[in-house]
N, C-alpha and C positions, 0 to 999 in steps of 0.2 A: 384594118377595120376604121371607122371615123366615128367619133361623138357627135350626133345631131342634136342640136339643142334649139328647141322650139321657142319663139320670141313673142312677147306681151309690150307692146309700146301703150304707152298710158296718156292720154288726153282727158282732162275732165273725169279723171277715174275709169275711164272706160278704155276696152281693148281697140286700138286703132290702127291703121296702116297707113302709110304716107306713099306719096309717090317721088323718087329723086331728091326726097327730103321737103318737099313741098308742104307745108300746112294748111294751103288751099286745096290741095288733094287729099283729103283724109276720108276714110271709110270708117265707120265704127262696124264691127264684127262681133262683139259681145259687149252688153252692158256691164256685166259681170267677170272680174277679171280672177278672184278666188276660182268661180265655177269652172272658167276656162283653165287655169292652173291644174285643178282637180282632172279634168278632163286629159290633160296631157301625161297626168301621172297616171291615170287608169291605164292611157295606150303603152305603157313603161319607159317613158323617158325618166331620166335620173335627173335633169339639169334642165335649166329654164334662164333665160335672158330676157330680164326687165329693164323697159329703156323709159324713163320719166321723160316724155318730151316736155312736158310742162317745166319740168326744170330744168332742162337744156335752155329752154328759150326765156327763162326767168333768173336764170344764172344762180340759182341755189336749189336744193331737194325739195319738192311739193309733194310729191306722192309717195312718201314715207309711211303713212297709213296704209296704203294700199299692200306696199310691200310686206309691213308687219302681217296683214291678213293672210297673204299667199303662204308666208313662211309659216306660220301657225297653224294654217290649214291643210299643209302638206309636207311630206317629206323629201322634195325637191332641194337641192342644191343650185339657190340662186345668184346669176351674175347682176349685177345691179349697176346701172350708171344713166346719167342725165344730170346734170346740174351740179357736178361735184366741183367745187371749187375751194372749200376750205376744210380745214380739220375737223371742225363742227359736222360739215356735211359726210365725212367719211363716218366718223362716230355715229351719225344717227342711222347710217346704213347699215352698220354691223349691228347696232344694238335693233335694228329692225327685222335682223335675222337673213343680212345678207351672207353669203358666203365668201363671194369677190365682189370687187367694184371695181368699175373701168373707168378710168380718166383718160381724158383726151385732150381738153382744149388748154389744161392746165399744164401740160406736157409740152404745149407749143409755146406759152406764154411765159411761163415761168419755169424753165428746167430745174435750176436750183430747189425749188419747192417739192417737183415732182421726184427727185432723186433721194430728197428728203424722206418724204413718203416712202418711197422703196425701201429704205434702211429701215424705217419706224415700224412698216404694217410686214413688211415681208414680200418678197418677191411672188409667192404664192397665193398671196390673198388681192394682189394688185393686177388689173389688164390695162395694157397700153391700148387706147382707143386710136386708130389711126383710120379716120375717114378721109378718101383721097377724093379728088374732082381733077381730071386731067394730070395726072401724075403730082399733085401737090396736095397738101394737106389741109381741111376743112375745119373749123372750129364752131362753137356756139350753138350747136343744132345744125350745122350744115350751112348755116345763114352767112357766115363770113369766111371768105376765100383766104387764103396766106399763099406767101411766095416759097413756103416750107418744101422742099421735094420731099417726098416718100421715102425712097430709099437710104439717102443720108439720115434721116429722121429715126428710121429704124435701127440702123448702123450704131447710133450714138447711144440709144438706149439697151440695145441688145449688151452694148459691152459695160453699160452701168448696170446691168445684172437681170434685166427684164427677161422672162420667162414667157409670159404671156401677151399675145397682141390679136386684138380684133380689128380685122382691117375691113373695111367697108367702100366699097367703088360705087360713089352716089348714082353716078350715072346709071348704074344697074339696077339699085333699090326699088324695090316695087314694080319693076316693069315686065317680070316674068320673062325676060330674054335670056336668059343664061347667065350664070356667073362672071368675074373676072378671072377666068382658070387661067392663063397664062400669068396674069399679076401676081396670083398664089403660088404657081409653081415657082418662079421667079424669085419670091421670098424664101420659100420652102428650101429651094436648092442652095440658096447663100447661108441659111440658117437653118439646119437638117434637123436640131434639136428643141425650135422653138416651138411653143404650143400655139399655132397660128390658127384663130377661129375665121373662118371664111363667112363674109356676109353680104347678101345684096345680088337678087337677080335671079335666084333657084326657081326653075319655073315646073319642075316636077321629079318623078324619080331616077330619071336618067342622069340629070345634073348631079344629083347625090352620088350614083354610083360612079360618075366621072371624077368629082374630086375625091373618093375614096381611092379610085384607082391612080390617082396621081400622088397619094401621100398627103393628103390635105388632113391634118390631125381631127378637126373641127369643123362643123359649118351651122349657120345660123339656117331656119327656115321659120319663114313669116306668112307672107301673103298665100305662097303657095301650098302652105298648109291650108288656112283659111278659105282658100278657093277649090280645095278638093282635090289640088293636082299632087298631092305628095300622101303614099300610104302609111298608116303605121306600121304595118306587116313589113313594108320593105326599110321602113327606117331600123326596126328591131333586127333586121337578117344582117344589115348595114353595121349595126354595131354589137353585133355578136351576139343576139339573141335568139338561139337556132331554131326557127321556124314553129313557132307554138310551144316549144319547152319552157317557154316563161324566161324569167330575168335570168342573167348569168349568176352562176354561184360564185362566191367571193372568197379569196382565200387572205386571210388577215395574221401575217407576224403580230406577236406581242410582246413589247419590251415592259419587262417587271424591273425598275427601275429602286435600287435602294442605295443612298449615300451617294449618289450620281454617278452609279455604273450599272449596267445591266447584269442582272443574275437570272439564275435559274435552279430550281432545286425538285424534289420529290416530295409528292404530296403535301406542298406547300412549306417543306422543312430543308436542312443541309442545303442551302444556297451556295452556288457557286459563282465565279464571276464569267460575264459572256461577250464583254467588251464595252466600246464606248456608245452609249445610245443615239448619239447625235450622228456617227458615222454609221451605225446600224440602221438608222431609220432612212438616212439617203441612200444606202446601198439597197434597200427592202423597195424605197420608191422607183429606183433605175432599174430594177430588176423585175418589174410588174407587179407588184403586191397590189391589191385591190385597196386596201384601207391599212393604216397601222392603228394600233391601239399601245398607248403608253401608260402604265399604271405605277403609281408610286406607291410600294406593296405595303410600306410602314407607314405610311402618312395616318391613317384612322388609329392604329394602334398607339402610336406614340403623340396625337394630338398635334399634327404639324399640319401647314398647308402644303400643297404640290409645288414643286419648284417652278416657278413661273418662268424664270430665266431659261431654263432647260427645254421647256415647252416653246419657248419662242425660238430657241437656237434649233430644235428639231424643226416646225414649221418651217423655218426657212431655206432647208434643204428638201423638203417634200413636195410633192405636187400631187399627193392622194389624199382622200378625206383621213382626219386624225381625229381620233378619239382620246381622249384623256380623262383619267380617272386617280382618285386616292385623296381623301382628308377633304371632300365637296360637301360641306354641310349645311350652305344656303345659298341664295342668287347671287349672293357677292362673287361667291367663289367662282360661280358659272360665268359671270360676266367678266371676271378677269383671265380665266383661262380662254374665252373665246375672243375676248381681244388681244390675247397672246398668240392667237393662232388657230386654236383648236376648233373642229368644225361642229364634234359632239361632246359631251361629259358623259362619264360613268358614275352611276351612284351606287353605294351597294350598302354599306353599315348604316350610313345617315337615314337612307329611306326606309329600311327595316325601323329604324327607333322612331324615323317621324314621316310616314307615308305621304302625308301631304305635300313633301318636298317635290315629289314628281309631279304631281298637278302645278305646283307654282312652276316647275320649271316648263313643262309642255306648256303652260298658257302665256309664260311671259315670252319664250323663245321658239315655240312649237314642238311637236312630239320627235322630229326628225332629231333634235339636240339630244334628246334624252335616250341614254342607253341603261338599262337596269342590268347590273351584274348579280348574278346570284351564284354562290359558292354554296355547294349543297353536299351532304355524304349520305349514304345511305346506311343508317345504323339500323339496329335491330328492331326499332319500330317505325322504320321507313326514313323515306327521304326527308331531311331538315336543313334548314337554311344554317349557314355560319357566318360571324361578321368578325371584324377585326384582323383581316388575313386568315380565316380560318382558326383563330385560336377560342374563337366563342360561340359555342351552340346557342341557336334562338329555338322559341318555343312553335314556328312558322313551319308549317310544311311546304316543301317545293312546290309542288301543283297548285295549292291555294295561292300561295303568295304570286307565282305566276300569273295568274288569273287576274288578282287583285292590281297588278304593276298595269297588265294592259287596259284594264278599266281604268285607271288613272291616269291614262294619256303616255304612256311611254311607247318611243317609237320602235326597240329591240330590246331583245332579252340576250346577254351573254351569260350562257349556262356553263359552268365550270363542276367538273365532278372532281370532289376533292380524291375521291379513291381512285381515278384514274390519272391525276395530274402527275406529270413525269415518268409514269410508268412505261408510257410506249407500247402499250398493249391494244390499243384503240379509244376510241371516244366510246361513252355509255349511250350507245345508241337506242336502249331501250326507253329509258325516260325523256330521250331527246325526240322520238316519235311521237311520245304522248304528250310533251309541250305542244308540239306542231302539229298535232290535233285539237288540242283545246286550247290554245291561245292564238288568237286572229291578230299575232304581230311577229315579226320577223326573229327566228333563232339562231343564235351564233354559238355552234360546239366548240366547248374548250376543255382539254385534258384527255392526254391518252395519246394523241398521235406519235407514232414511230414510223411508219412506212406511208407510202402512198396509197396502199391498199386501205388505210383507215380511213384517208380524205373519202374515197369514194364511196365507203360504207355508211359514213356520217350524213353524205347526202342522200344515198340510196335507201339505206336501213334508216337511219337516224331522221330523214327528212328535214336536215337543218338547210337554213339560208345561206350560211357561212360558216367556213370553219377556221378556227385562229390556232395557233401553235408558236412554240417559242423556239425551245431547243434544239429540235429538229433542221430549224431555220438558222440559228446564230452558231451551230457548230458543224455545217455545212453537210448534215446528213442525207437533207432534201432541198434541192436546188429550184424555187418558185417556176421558173420556166422549165424545166422538166416535169414537175408536177402539173403543171396546168394541160401540157400535152398528154403526160399519160391521161388526165380525169377525161379531156377530149375525145381521146381515144378509147375510152371506155363508155362515151355517150352521154357526158355529162356536161351542160353548157356552161363553159367558161370563157371569159375574155384573155385571148392570147396577146 
């Protein structure tokens, strides 16, 4: 598979495309970048590449307001670049909702600063921009050529810890004459574990298929999309969305953390150690997990803040979406965790205590950042929500609260059946299916996984969008690659 990333290049707040980086050869494709981003999301894309061409020209961020509007209006994971020259620029981009930031010119002109940023923000949040013309790197919006040779440039930074590289062959960009496939093959042969993003020259579906066959992990589509040469159906097929079966179902390991170690129990009690969260997070990222959830399970009960330093350590080791929860009570908590490397935050007790928190997070950072966790038990009088790690019952019913959560702007619901948690007899498929039917946002199933068939049932009977589990993964009872192969054999669309 290949991850296909549509691009929005911004000049004067509009979607444009240049040819070979020439600002004089500009064509406007959409006056409304937010509408364009929504269109991409509607076609099933999960990532978006946004380039601030005004910023590249001015040498500082210009269109951060447009970035904020895009991330607030969609659930897309946005890679943002153009004009990133200072710490302030990076902070602006992340504050506006960027999941990753692309840095090119500074890596050429000030390597010490770039390496400092790599350590500060983490290799999973930074993309090294390598814009190349005739084998040498260009800077400042491609307006200045340098004598820096591409391959030694890449070698230096891969050895320094870079994981993500966006390589654009300027001579190909916007020409619709085919990508620099030989160059990309040369790079990926030298660095097979590098997340290489190929950019420039894609002319149609066949080019994307060729890049996928050659093992290129990711590719940007720009002008070819806007000119109608690339089909959404073909892109979905290459990304693993099986011919009309919808978005791939997600498999999500969960790290329940107490006092710095991963723990797991039964029905929220009788906890036992499951290992180091940093090591486990890296292992899951490497084994093909789609996302990772990190929950400081006693933060709300003990009145503590989530361990930010551990979040940073985990974020540095993974390259998949990362959700963090526990003790989040206000926007400052959200900001701290996003700055530490989280892509999303999970709120539970605080949201039930003050539901407006959901609105505030969605308004400030976008719905995609806000996951509302709901821990519920099927009591004698029906399903009720619990807080403080399952210690305290509330007067809120599961289904009414879930509807309100969706109405307030949450991007997803993480539903844990406390009756099923740790029992390993299957997920709570009946309430899951009702949630899926009544609430118009994705539902993540949690609690009850014991064997592979339980995941199948959660997707088929429970109609869940994702399934989360802990102990079966932590203790090696189910291997994620084996689980995904099994689910695919059962006709369920998962990313292999």
